[in-house]
N, C-alpha and C positions, 0 to 999 in steps of 0.2 A: 317293841320301843320305836318310836318314830324317828323314821331316818330325817338327817340333816343334809338335804339337796341342794346343790349349787346349779344354779343353771349355768349352762357352759354357752349356748348358742344353737340357733335355726337358719336353716336352709331358706326359710321363708320371710320374705320381705317383710311381710303383714304381722310377722310376729306367730304365726301357727305352729305346722307342724311338718315334714320331723323335726324333732327337737334332742338334744342331748343334754343330760343332767349328770352331775357325778355326786356320788355320796362320800360326804367331807371326812365321815370315820373311816370305812371301809375302802374305799377307792374304789370301789364297782361303779360302772357306766349305766345310766337307763335312757332307753332310746324309746321317742314314741313317734309314731308316724301311720300313715295309712297301710292297713292290713292285706297282706298278699293273699288275692281270695279264689283264684282261679284254680280248680281240683288239679288239674293237670300240671300247674306248676307246684303245686304243693307236695305234690306225690313225686318231685325229684328232691326234696330235701330230706336230707339223713339225718337221724336222731332228735327228729322233732316228736318231743314226746305228751301224751295227752295233757291237754290243759296249756300246753304253750301255745304262742301266737308269734307269726311270721310277720314282719314290717318290711315297708318296702324305705330304703332312706338313700339317697344319691350319696356317692362315692365322696363327693367333696364336702358334706356335711362332717363326716367321720373325720375326713383329713383337716378340715378346719377347727372342729371342736373336740375330738377324742383328746384325752390325757395323752403325754408323750413322758418317755424316761428320757434323761438327759442329764449329761455331766454339770453339777454347778460350777459356774464360774465364779469365785470369792477372790474377793480384793483387800487389801490390809485398809487401815483407817487412814493413812496419807492419800492414797490415790481415791478414796473416797472424799476426803475432802477438796480433792480438786473440781468432783464435779460441781460444786457449788459457782465456783467460776467459769466454767466449759458449757453449761447448760444454753441454750438457747433461746427459749422464753419462760418455760414455769418448772417451778420445784414445787410441789406437793406432799404433804407427809400426813400420814394418820399414825398417832400416838396412843398406845392402847395400854401400857403399862400403868401400876401405881406408884412404880418409886424408880427413880434412875440413878444408881449409883456414883454416878461421876457430880450428878448435883451435889449430893449429898459431902462433898469435899471441898465444897465451896465456903467460900467467906460469906457470901449471901445467902446460903442456904443456914449458916450456924445465926446469920442476923434474924433471919426470919424465923426460926424456930424459938428463937428466945421472945420472939415480940416487937424486936426494933424495926424502925423503918430500913428498908432494904437500899444499901448504898450500891444502886446499879451502874456499872460501868457502860456507856452509852457510846463509847468509842475502840471499844476492842476490838478484834479480830473480824468477830462474825458480824458487828454492827455495820463496820466501815463497808465487809463486801455488801451485805445487804443493801446498804445506800446506793452502793457503786451498781451494783446488778441494776435496780428498782429504775435508778436513774436512766440505764440504757434501755427502760420498756420492760422489763422483765416481771416475774410475780414470784413471790414467795409466798403459800398459802400452808395452813395446817389445821386439822381437826384433832382435838385432844379428848380423848375418853375420860370421863370422871364418875369414879364410883357415888354410890349414896349409903354414908357420907362421904365425903371426898377423902382422901389420905391426906397426909402431909404434904407428901410430894408434888400429888394435883394441886393442893391449893397455891404449895410455893410457885409452880408452873402458870397459875392464874395470875398471881403477882408477877411474874416476868413477863407475862402477854405484853402488859404495858411496855416496856423497854422494846420488847422483839418488834411491836407493832410501831412503834415510834421511828423507829430505824425503816420502817418500809413494810413488813412483814402484815398479813390479813390473816388473823388467827381467831378458831370459833372452837368451841365445845360442843358434847353430845352426851346423854347419860347413857351409862354403861348399859341399862334396860332398854334403852332405845335402839342401841346398836346391835344387841342381841337380836333384837326384834327384825333389824334389818339385816341379820346374818353378816355381819360386816366380819371381815377376818381378825383374828386374836393374833393378829403380828403388827410390827411397827415396820414401818417402809416409807420410802422416800418416791414419787412418780415423778421422772425427769422429761418434760416436753412430751408428754401422754406419749412416748416412745419406750422407754425401758425402766425397771423397775430396781431399785437399791434396796433390797430385803435386808434388813438388820438384824444380825443374829446376836445371842446374848448369852453369858454365862453368870447365870444367875442375875444380877443387877448389873452386869458393866457387859459392855458393848465391846466385841471382841473384831469381829469381822463382818462383810458385808456380800451378801451373793449379787451379781447381776442378775435380772431375767429378764430377756430378749426375746423370747419365742411369744409371735403374737398373740396366739389363745391366751397364753397364760398372763401376758400383759394386760390384755382386756378382761381378763377377770377383776384384776386392780384398779383398772378405771371405771367398772362397772361400781366396786366397790365406793372409789372416789365420788362419783357421781351421786352417790345415795348419801354419802356422809355428808359431802358438800351443801345437800338441798335442804337437810334436816338439822343441822350445826347451827347454832345461834353466835354471834360474836360474844368474844370472851366477856367482854364488861357488863351486856346484857346477861349472860350466864350468869357470872358471878353476882350481880344484883338480885337475880332470882333466888340464889341460895338462902335457905332459912339462918339466921341469925347464927343458929347455934353451930352449925356446917363451916362456917366462914374462919 
């Protein structure tokens, strides 16, 4: 089976080697770089078996890009909500799920599934806060992954995007197949100020709590995913217009 490898980083400014990759399924670390070639050096190595090769890796490469075990920092939903008022410049989200339980409890979801025009509230707490933050020069951005054909929940959020973008968000969409080709995480998360990540933890379809990720190497992985997703995603209205009529 072909490994699913994630590039963690390199010590070379030119993007060469040595470099560190991580197996997304096993957690194993793959390092490549210049080989150790001097016979006198190789003779000093213990437990070097036939077929194995020794490579030279600067200490800082492993320190910067090797995975770390740590205790998760988990916050409740109230503390999570306050992040949207206290961030400094950018709140960016990747949405990957086919459905969200909280959406399905709303009157607007019922209206949508009945085929009625949705009566969006443009002055609820979320929209007021987005307008307030955007007025201060801050940005709200999202990429939503969409299946083929889209789920009912994803179509609902396509309709919802008109309201959120009207308040000041920038929402774009990306087909799930393309997201897989880009090896985007299958996680829902927010990135705040390119400095820390709020990883959303679900129990079934319900959001239960949020893990804060602040370790720089881990944050950098999410930033790489953000940049790739944002580059290939398209504005929600353009994406919706491109869906086959049967999928809308």
